[in-house]
N, C-alpha and C positions, 0 to 999 in steps of 0.2 A: 533316791540316790544321794549320797552325802556329797558335800562340797569339799574343795581342797582345804578350806579353813577348818571344817569339822574334822577332817582326817588328821590335820595337824594337831588339833586339840586332843584327839584320841591317842595319838602317838607320843606326845611330849612327856607325859609322866613316865612312860617306859624308857624313854631316852634319857631321863634325868635332866631334862631341860625345862625352862619356864617360858611361857608365852611372852614375847617381847613386843612392845608397841611398834618397833621398827622391823618386824619380820617381813621379809619380802618374798613373794612367790616368783620364782624364776622360770623362764621358759624351758620346757622339756617336752619331748614327744611321747614319753612312756611312763614317767613318774611325776609325782608332785615333788618339786625341789624348792626348798626354802633356805634363804640366808637368814640366820638368826644370830643376834648378839647375846651371847651367854656371859653372865658376870664373871664366871670362873675361867672360861676357855676362850673368850673373845668371840670373833665371828666364826661360826661353824655353818656347814651346809648339811641340811637334813634331807635325805631322799626317802620318799614314801612310795613304795611299790604297791599299788592297790588294785591292779587288774592284770589279767593274764596269769602267767606263771609267777605267783607272788614269792616263790622260793628262790627265784633267780638272784634276787638281791643278796641273799645269804651266801649263795655260791660266789657271787662277784666279790663280796667282802672277804671271803676266805682266800680267793686268788689275789685280791688287792693287797692283803697283808703280806703275802709272799713277794709280790712284785714291787712294792712301794719304793724301795731303795734303788732298784735296778732301772725302772722305767719312769720314775717320778710320779707314780700314782699317789694321790693324796692319802695322808694317814687315816686309817679307819679307826675312829674313836670307839665305836660300838656298832653292833648289828644285832638284830633280833626280830621277833615276830610278836604281834598282838592279835587277838581274835578279831576276825572280820566283823564289822557291825552287822546287825540284822539286815537282810536284804542284799548284802554284798557277799556273794559266794563265788 
């Protein structure tokens, strides 16, 4: 089983982000949630959905893009999927 840090390192290139020394794993019940300082974007939050219905994050991003101005949902900078590491299906 991979660790939260390993999952972060797997996802960062696809997200267009670099691993920062000050990356902080935040508490979450269902996802890995990281606060990352990006040199171009400032502080961003990266959520990694790695168990259960891994497509739900893509659906949430699509809804969030539509609701953001209405309900104060944070701006969705990007959403996508990467192949699951071996042993994680």
